[in-house]
TORKOLDREN-476828 format. One record per residue: residue in three letters; x, y negated, z negated of N, C-alpha, C in turn. Coordinates in steps of 0.001 Angstrom, whole numbers, plus 500000, padded with zeros to 6 digits. Each point is the difference from the previous one (the first is absolute). Example, Ala and Ser with C-alpha at 12.3 -4.5 7.8 and 13.67 -1.06 7.14 Angstrom:
2
R,Ala,513190,505690,492200,499110,498810,500000,500900,498800,500000
R,Ser,499650,498950,500720,500820,498810,499940,499230,498910,499270
***
This chain:
278
R,Met,020735,617244,967993,500557,498656,499882,499524,499322,498717
R,Gln,498707,500133,499711,499461,499399,498775,500613,500639,498761
R,Tyr,500233,501319,500071,500618,500698,498868,501416,499483,499770
R,Lys,500735,499743,501091,501371,499494,499871,500005,498611,499387
R,Lys,499080,499143,500401,499929,498653,499440,499689,500047,498499
R,Thr,499085,500901,499630,499659,500133,498581,501195,500492,499186
R,Ala,500699,500990,500564,501181,500527,499307,501076,498927,499867
R,Asp,500204,499207,501056,500993,498921,499931,499610,498956,498971
R,Ala,498704,499701,499922,499534,498997,499030,500236,500482,498573
R,Trp,499699,501275,499745,500229,500554,498660,501490,500048,499679
R,Ala,500815,500346,500985,501449,500028,499779,500521,498605,499676
R,Met,499503,498995,500730,500414,498630,499721,499562,499555,498612
R,Phe,498784,500384,499612,499495,499639,498671,500852,500620,498890
R,Leu,500349,501286,500171,500814,500678,498987,501407,499407,499925
R,Leu,500563,499646,501163,501326,499390,500004,499980,498630,499327
R,Leu,498965,499217,500281,499883,498682,499360,499811,500148,498495
R,Leu,499191,500988,499604,499789,500231,498569,501300,500424,499327
R,Gly,500753,500879,500659,501281,500411,499435,500997,498856,499925
R,Ser,499978,499126,501034,500932,498872,499998,499708,499041,498858
R,Val,498720,499873,499632,499645,499134,498870,500626,500522,498714
R,Phe,499883,501312,499774,500583,500591,498791,501529,499920,500015
R,Met,500593,500037,501196,501455,499952,500089,500542,498589,499780
R,Ile,499293,498992,500526,500535,498641,499957,499555,499233,498762
R,Ala,498939,500462,499327,499485,499278,498833,501046,499844,498892
R,Pro,500780,501056,499635,501020,499788,498952,501045,498962,500387
R,Phe,500386,499975,501270,500979,499004,500440,499428,498587,499880
R,Ile,498761,499817,500426,499382,498672,499910,499859,499575,498546
R,Trp,499635,500950,499117,499863,499663,498588,501358,499655,499379
R,Thr,501048,500696,500413,501346,499674,499526,500396,498592,500418
R,Leu,499767,499677,501271,500320,498667,500498,499167,498937,499291
R,Ser,498718,500287,499791,499125,499052,499310,500457,499759,498566
R,Thr,500342,501082,499297,500429,499869,498606,501302,499227,499884
R,Ser,500899,500180,500986,501283,499290,499946,499834,498489,500118
R,Leu,498841,499539,500477,499745,498559,500174,499121,499426,498897
R,Lys,499677,500803,498992,499115,499549,498923,500788,499550,498783
R,His,499343,499243,499138,500528,499703,498681,499653,501147,499059
R,Gln,500797,500163,498963,499811,501113,499073,498598,500036,499414
R,Gln,499426,498839,499683,498698,499969,499330,498846,500392,500913
R,His,500253,500080,501310,498918,500340,500932,500073,501444,500490
R,Ile,500890,500815,499410,500171,501376,500478,498748,500827,499781
R,Phe,499393,499868,498834,498873,500867,499637,498663,499267,500083
R,Asp,499923,499012,500885,498733,499285,500191,498935,500937,500547
R,Leu,498792,499849,499543,498838,500750,500501,498950,499007,500504
R,Pro,499518,500239,501218,500425,501033,500966,501400,499704,500547
R,Pro,500716,501031,500432,501359,499781,500513,499999,499089,501226
R,Lys,501020,499176,500104,500138,499073,501129,501113,500494,500922
R,Trp,499621,500325,501220,500991,500456,500977,500827,498838,500526
R,Ile,499391,498808,500052,500724,498805,500443,500297,499158,498770
R,Pro,501285,499884,499607,500333,499273,498762,499595,498533,500075
R,Ser,499469,499517,498900,499634,498588,499910,500184,499540,498553
R,Pro,501044,499234,499696,501010,499473,500933,501095,501024,500272
R,Ala,500626,499887,501162,501105,500884,500364,501332,499343,499653
R,Thr,500985,500817,499703,501327,499496,499658,501076,500936,500554
R,Phe,501073,499406,500468,501159,500769,500457,501110,500012,498959
R,Gly,499691,499470,498807,501002,499937,498950,500436,501357,499490
R,Asn,499137,501019,500161,500363,501340,499534,501196,500560,500769
R,Phe,500106,499661,501291,501103,500505,500807,501329,499372,499568
R,Gln,499957,498726,499625,501210,499362,499514,500370,500504,498614
R,Ala,498985,500165,499150,500262,500409,498617,500572,501410,499925
R,Val,499551,500896,500895,500456,501379,499907,501483,500112,500360
R,Trp,500488,499116,500882,501428,499981,500308,500815,499483,498815
R,Glu,499405,499087,499225,500724,499381,498893,499978,500846,498730
R,Glu,498946,500770,499777,499835,500718,498741,500377,501481,500071
R,Ser,500384,500478,501149,500417,501396,500125,501115,500096,501035
R,Pro,500851,501007,499898,501083,500170,500987,499500,500613,501302
R,Leu,498950,499417,500559,499405,500566,501206,500957,499934,501179
R,Leu,500832,498970,500044,500956,499876,501094,500977,501169,499995
R,Phe,500473,500416,498802,500898,501149,499914,499303,501262,500507
R,Gly,498733,500183,499602,499261,501166,500466,499814,499993,501502
R,Phe,499728,498829,500553,499832,499872,501452,501296,500361,500721
R,Leu,501124,499470,499519,501287,500270,500637,500415,501460,499835
R,Asn,499733,500581,498828,500342,501412,499781,499211,500901,500936
R,Ser,498704,499749,500110,499175,500811,500902,500449,499839,501444
R,Met,500326,498770,500388,500427,499763,501378,501338,500676,500287
R,Thr,500892,500002,499013,501296,500665,500182,499813,501497,500242
R,Ile,499156,500621,499186,499742,501435,500157,499381,500286,501359
R,Val,499019,499205,500395,499299,500227,501260,500953,499864,501184
R,Val,500781,498928,500041,500866,499743,501151,501063,501087,500142
R,Val,500665,500359,498903,501075,500987,500069,499452,501380,500361
R,Val,498943,500416,499317,499452,501341,500235,499436,500126,501415
R,Leu,499271,498998,500462,499412,500091,501328,501067,499930,501092
R,Thr,500983,499128,499833,501030,499857,501036,500796,501289,500171
R,Val,500516,500516,498902,500829,501203,500082,499140,501257,500140
R,Gly,498941,500108,499195,499166,501197,499990,499321,500261,501328
R,Leu,499484,498964,500645,499353,500187,501297,501005,500399,501070
R,Phe,501205,499445,499933,501031,500371,500980,500381,501467,499850
R,Val,500187,500446,498769,500328,501401,499753,498847,500906,500423
R,Ser,498777,499603,499689,498834,500792,500387,499876,500084,501517
R,Ala,500297,498898,500690,499926,499999,501464,501032,500958,500596
R,Met,501223,499995,499479,501020,500930,500501,499615,501448,499713
R,Ser,499452,500252,498813,499604,501366,499656,498867,500486,500897
R,Ser,499020,499151,500223,498874,500401,500853,500457,500250,501435
R,Tyr,500944,499195,500476,500542,500201,501345,500734,501333,500098
R,Ala,500776,500337,498968,500731,501275,500007,499050,501181,499932
R,Phe,499014,499935,499112,499057,501110,499860,499079,500121,501211
R,Gly,499699,498886,500636,499043,500039,501100,500591,500320,501354
R,Lys,501267,499628,500215,500552,500084,501352,501276,500824,500131
R,Phe,500464,500605,498915,501227,500788,500080,499781,501365,499369
R,Glu,500756,500960,500496,499963,501350,499454,501289,500264,499220
R,Phe,499862,500504,498785,501162,500346,499185,499602,501125,499061
R,Pro,500950,500732,499454,499681,501164,499156,499134,499625,498801
R,Tyr,499025,500859,499738,499104,499868,498843,499195,498691,500023
R,Lys,499756,499496,501181,499243,498764,500124,498596,500134,499409
R,Gly,499303,501067,500356,498642,500192,499491,499963,500201,498495
R,Val,500962,500753,499474,500048,500260,498561,500258,498702,499237
R,Leu,500946,499224,500491,500327,498738,499340,498813,499038,500010
R,Phe,499309,499939,501150,498874,499075,500091,498843,500452,499107
R,Met,499733,501287,499963,498953,500499,499122,500365,499797,498533
R,Gly,501302,500120,499683,500424,499730,498635,499768,498555,499612
R,Leu,500285,499077,500941,499732,498589,499727,498514,499741,499828
R,Leu,499190,500615,500865,498551,499834,499867,499504,500561,498676
R,Gly,500636,501067,499521,499591,500584,498731,500189,499069,498829
R,Thr,500982,499072,500102,500199,499048,498905,498821,499051,499838
R,Met,499179,499866,501042,498816,499143,499890,498985,500576,499019
R,Met,500093,501306,499756,499039,500648,499108,500392,499881,498522
R,Ile,501179,499476,499730,500463,499889,498613,499522,498674,499421
R,Pro,499150,500019,498995,499531,498731,499418,501118,499267,499270
R,Tyr,499897,498683,499975,501045,499188,499382,500138,500298,498512
R,Ser,498912,500392,499356,500052,500284,498567,500931,501167,499672
R,Val,500221,500891,500980,500881,501149,499772,501461,499570,499939
R,Val,500392,499073,500855,501406,499585,500080,500288,498723,499211
R,Met,498983,499415,499403,500160,498707,499331,501011,500077,498851
R,Ile,499845,500988,499125,500899,500115,498840,501416,500391,500426
R,Pro,500191,501035,500852,501374,500296,500454,500679,498808,500677
R,Gln,499241,499257,500806,500583,498821,500643,500434,498967,498962
R,Tyr,499169,499785,499005,500343,499016,498973,501264,500425,499244
R,Ile,500097,501287,499682,501195,500498,499301,501250,499799,500870
R,Gly,499870,500294,501284,501141,499835,500901,500418,498544,500143
R,Phe,499032,499119,500209,500325,498580,500138,500514,499415,498685
R,Ser,499507,500522,498887,500491,499547,498703,501460,500408,499805
R,Ala,500347,501215,500445,501393,500446,499902,500919,499147,500862
R,Leu,499481,499488,501103,500783,499119,500869,499992,498548,499517
R,Gln,499253,499737,498910,499859,498658,499439,499351,499036,500994
R,Trp,499015,500522,500723,499268,499184,500958,498685,499471,499438
R,Val,499606,500428,498810,498750,499530,499410,500102,498506,499733
R,Asp,498919,499291,500232,499914,498541,499884,500803,499296,501096
R,Thr,500159,500701,501121,500538,499384,501219,499066,500359,501151
R,Leu,500209,499375,501136,499165,500277,501166,500437,501249,500762
R,Leu,501132,500585,499630,500545,501138,500752,499073,501213,500044
R,Pro,499335,500402,498897,499100,501157,500107,498837,499788,500965
R,Leu,499658,498748,500266,498906,499698,500918,500491,499801,501430
R,Ile,501308,499846,500171,500559,499736,501328,500674,501233,500598
R,Val,500886,500625,499228,500842,501072,500544,499198,501169,500575
R,Pro,498969,500552,499306,499257,501120,500603,499364,499655,501343
R,Gly,499599,498749,500172,499364,499613,501251,500958,499828,501153
R,Leu,501297,499959,499724,500982,499818,501063,500176,501251,500856
R,Phe,499527,501149,499511,500179,501262,500717,498786,500358,500850
R,Gly,499119,499041,500222,498844,500234,500854,498806,500527,499246
R,Asn,498916,500168,500730,498734,500458,499434,499432,501067,500918
R,Ile,499640,501150,499448,499545,501111,500827,498684,499679,500713
R,Val,499155,499207,499376,498747,499615,500661,500308,499173,501246
R,Val,500925,499063,499872,500396,499171,501145,500678,500857,501065
R,Ile,500859,500915,499584,500680,500887,500958,498982,500821,500784
R,Phe,499026,500552,499299,498974,500802,500664,499193,499164,500986
R,Phe,499616,498788,499590,499216,499130,500878,500804,499611,501246
R,Leu,501264,499608,499804,500822,499604,501137,500293,501175,500923
R,Lys,500156,501187,499439,500208,501192,500826,498785,500241,500893
R,Gln,498814,499874,499436,498788,500148,500794,499894,498917,501064
R,Tyr,500424,498810,499655,499945,498889,500948,500937,500243,501182
R,Leu,501218,500449,499691,500964,500243,501074,499563,501129,500919
R,Ala,499246,500961,499462,499542,501119,500827,499155,499524,501166
R,Gly,499259,498906,499814,499154,499503,501083,500555,498794,500720
R,Ala,500971,499295,499384,500472,498740,500578,501340,500116,500699
R,Leu,500786,501031,499675,501351,500113,500567,500130,501328,500745
R,Pro,499933,499995,501335,500131,501251,500766,501412,500574,499881
R,Asn,500077,501302,499976,501305,500670,499945,500826,499740,501258
R,Asp,499312,499801,501119,500721,499739,501249,500811,498709,499915
R,Leu,499479,499020,499273,500715,498740,499849,501295,500188,499202
R,Ile,499931,500856,498989,501194,500292,499197,501020,500763,500837
R,Glu,499524,500980,500784,500918,500768,500843,500671,499106,501038
R,Ala,499249,499054,500550,500585,499074,500984,501073,499135,499348
R,Ala,499769,499576,498756,500994,499198,499285,501251,500820,499698
R,Lys,499814,501287,499686,501156,500861,499751,500829,500171,501260
R,Ile,499336,500148,501152,500722,500139,501264,500822,498748,500292
R,Asp,499480,498841,499596,500724,498741,500203,501139,499822,499017
R,Gly,500167,500950,499092,501120,499938,499067,499684,499411,498645
R,Ser,498727,499786,499688,499629,499417,498714,500055,501061,498905
R,Gly,500497,499601,498837,500048,500894,498861,498761,499872,499132
R,Phe,500022,500743,498879,498838,500031,499100,499625,498601,499533
R,Phe,500962,499270,499455,499665,498717,499400,499603,498968,501054
R,Arg,500644,500049,501171,499646,499028,501031,498577,500234,500508
R,Ile,499632,501255,500192,498622,500306,500425,499010,499538,498941
R,Phe,500355,500270,498750,499116,499574,498909,499862,498480,499965
R,Trp,501114,499291,500119,499986,498549,499812,499364,499267,501180
R,Thr,500264,500480,501218,499543,499263,501185,498671,500497,500568
R,Ile,499620,501235,499676,498770,500555,500581,498962,500313,498921
R,Ala,500377,500868,499049,499014,500462,499016,499557,498896,499061
R,Leu,500944,499228,499481,499650,498977,499015,499068,498927,500562
R,Pro,500261,499463,501212,499035,499034,500562,498619,500606,500233
R,Ile,499946,501281,500408,498708,500643,500221,499240,500156,498688
R,Met,500743,500209,498898,499367,500193,498691,499562,498700,499338
R,Lys,500204,498861,500651,499722,498710,499369,498580,499888,499432
R,Pro,498937,500350,500760,498652,499890,499411,499809,500896,498777
R,Ala,500511,501237,500085,499850,500917,498868,500810,499524,498799
R,Leu,501193,499473,500245,500828,499494,498900,499345,498794,499349
R,Ala,499397,499129,500810,499320,498831,499432,498816,500420,499139
R,Ala,499249,500998,500473,498867,500486,499211,500467,500613,498689
R,Gln,501049,500814,500057,500512,500615,498784,500657,498973,499087
R,Ala,500594,498955,500578,500579,498934,499180,498918,499271,499226
R,Ala,498859,499752,500656,498902,499334,499310,499447,500870,498875
R,Leu,499804,501289,500285,499515,500909,498963,501012,500143,498870
R,Gly,501289,500107,500383,501035,500112,498983,500107,498753,499152
R,Phe,499854,498850,500632,500035,498732,499250,498904,499964,498946
R,Met,498793,500375,500404,498891,499982,499043,500217,501004,498879
R,Gly,500518,501176,500340,500228,501009,498974,501062,499592,498997
R,Ile,501129,499468,500492,501095,499600,499109,499622,498753,499214
R,Trp,499383,499039,500673,499644,498743,499335,498990,500227,498876
R,Asn,499076,500925,500206,498960,500251,499009,500359,501104,499012
R,Asp,501197,500554,500114,500409,501067,499083,500025,499480,498566
R,Phe,499395,500769,499105,499923,499584,498592,500689,500988,499072
R,Leu,499819,501294,500263,500506,501009,499080,501524,500018,499949
R,Gly,500655,499994,501164,501459,500045,500030,500645,498840,499266
R,Pro,499655,498750,500342,500573,498862,499258,499657,500022,498515
R,Leu,498811,500493,499661,499619,500060,498597,500893,500959,499223
R,Ile,500437,501078,500643,500838,501005,499333,501435,499507,499839
R,Tyr,500555,499404,501065,501440,499738,500019,500388,498576,499599
R,Leu,499099,499033,500117,500367,498604,499758,499408,499518,498682
R,His,500847,499498,499125,499576,499571,498675,500156,498500,499785
R,Thr,501061,499417,500524,500225,498565,499841,499029,499220,500880
R,Pro,499303,498978,499451,499013,499255,500807,500574,499426,501291
R,Glu,501245,499502,499945,500593,499390,501189,500356,501030,501070
R,Lys,499995,501285,499663,500326,501045,500973,498769,500752,500485
R,Gln,498832,499703,499466,498783,500705,500379,499474,499504,501341
R,Thr,499207,500834,500640,499377,499622,501264,498731,499207,499723
R,Ile,499453,499427,501045,498893,499069,499825,498745,500685,499461
R,Gln,499765,501262,500371,498796,500685,499532,500065,500276,498501
R,Val,501165,500397,499508,500155,500257,498568,499890,498702,499216
R,Leu,500543,498925,500545,499913,498704,499322,498552,499539,499872
R,Ile,499237,500175,501050,498593,499587,499953,499241,500811,498950
R,Ala,500282,501299,499949,499323,500851,499018,500374,499621,498572
R,Ser,501223,499532,499800,500461,499672,498650,499657,498585,499570
R,Met,499503,499181,500918,499686,498612,499658,498918,499890,498928
R,Gln,499026,500892,500039,498874,499900,499083,500442,500052,498542
R,Ser,501035,500802,499703,500403,500159,498611,501347,499370,499673
R,Met,500817,499720,501029,501366,499590,499695,500271,498544,500306
R,Tyr,499553,499525,501160,500442,498686,500436,498965,498904,499795
R,Ile,498765,500330,500170,498974,498969,499975,499089,500248,498813
R,Ser,500063,499133,499026,499219,500185,498778,498531,499784,500281
R,Gly,499181,500777,499320,498559,499823,500118,499393,500591,501247
R,Ser,500696,500865,500701,499459,500651,501203,499410,498971,500950
R,Asn,500842,499158,500522,499563,498964,500938,499770,500644,501362
R,Tyr,498772,500449,500217,499690,500750,501213,500174,499190,501282
R,Pro,499691,498713,500034,500256,499255,501243,501469,500028,500424
R,Met,500920,499928,499030,501411,500040,500340,500428,501398,500434
R,Ile,499418,501016,499370,500305,501371,500404,499508,500248,501426
R,Met,498811,499511,500305,499462,500153,501353,500796,499183,501009
R,Ala,500508,498843,499575,500847,499210,500891,501268,500785,500346
R,Ala,500580,500672,499005,501173,500841,500264,499646,501150,500932
R,Ala,498813,500576,499844,499566,501091,500876,499840,499522,501436
R,Val,499471,498792,500177,499858,499450,501349,501364,499782,500636
R,Ile,500952,499475,499218,501355,499804,500511,500610,501341,500423
R,Ala,499764,501041,499197,500548,501319,500320,499344,500605,501237
R,Met,498747,499633,500273,499296,500558,501156,500402,499342,501313
R,Leu,500474,498773,499954,500269,499259,501236,500983,500704,500933
R,Pro,501152,500513,499519,500904,500696,500933,499365,501215,500660
R,Val,499201,500753,499246,499354,501191,500564,499009,499599,501088
R,Ile,499232,498941,499742,499018,499537,500985,500705,499529,501272
R,Leu,501085,499254,499840,500728,499494,501162,500617,501140,500812
R,Val,500590,500968,499323,500615,501134,500704,498939,500784,500766
R,Phe,498878,500277,499369,498949,500750,500692,499428,499196,501166
R,Phe,499879,498688,499833,499441,499159,501064,500877,500044,501247
R,Phe,501321,499938,499807,500909,499959,501146,500292,501388,500576
R,Cys,499746,501062,499229,500354,501345,500460,498796,500869,500357
R,Gln,498783,499463,499871,498830,500859,500169,499887,500553,501417
R,Arg,500437,499244,500997,499886,500513,501380,500901,501200,500231
R,Tyr,501102,500102,499233,500901,501130,500163,499374,501295,499482
R,Phe,499065,499896,499031,499304,501194,499535,499253,500649,501154
R,Val,499266,499183,500766,499201,500522,501107,500911,500572,501083
R,Glu,501069,499298,500339,500901,500457,501049,500655,501328,499630
R,Ser,500500,500087,498768,500706,501228,499604,499068,501197,499903
R,Leu,498811,499793,499431,499048,501100,499881,499443,500415,501347
R,Ala,499835,499042,500916,499466,500328,501312,500968,500882,500787
R,Ile,501301,499787,499806,500982,500775,500751,500285,501345,499323
R,Ser,500157,499950,498662,500383,501249,499298,498836,500967,499899
R,Gly,498833,499519,499666,498818,500843,499869,500221,501111,499000
R,Ile,499557,501199,500364,500144,501161,499108,500933,501024,500628
R,Lys,500853,499589,500912,500840,500963,500708,500972,500671,499038
R,Gly,500299,501266,500264,500927,500735,499162,501363,500084,500613
***
């Protein structure tokens, strides 16, 4: 018993120590966004700004096209998640609960695409999208995501293996339900926790994507919020006004924080049901 208490105490200490390293950059970003430019490099550093100002948040909207970046990122996220998750859910349902020719080969082929690094397909994709005249539009960032994501398909397939009994599907078939009706009325509601968890993860991944928008988007008004923030130091805000850059970073973090806050319980529910089942 004493050994267990000691182990728990050390585990708690290590977790608290790790949480400090994880949250310190966020607190420093928030602190810097409330400072005046002349107090950025004060020694010793001040974690609590004195005096504090919210003028940086107003100024960053006025001196950079941050609103365009916010709307562009939101457009990509909403379209890709809405359509992509629906397609992934249908694919996972088909692979998990139906038998069809070459099912195993097709699924293994899809899993094999996870091993291909993005750097390998980056140039061919750019050439293809350039031939379609999609460069400097949001289409290269939206269209590929509309066909689903193999990671999401694999996760949902594992989830359905433990959450949706085959007997329930057979009973629905006896009642005369077809593929889409079973999917829409039975499988999709059961997948709600897993879909919410994947939506939160997908939101964070798409919202924080930097490389894709950097490659395809050139016009400032068409760039996503992450690329705009990165370009502020040299393009929009003269003199490297770090408080305004940090204010933009805080604005960009707010949607991610809100999504994770409202969806965190679905992570536990989906993982508890899916587990590691094959």
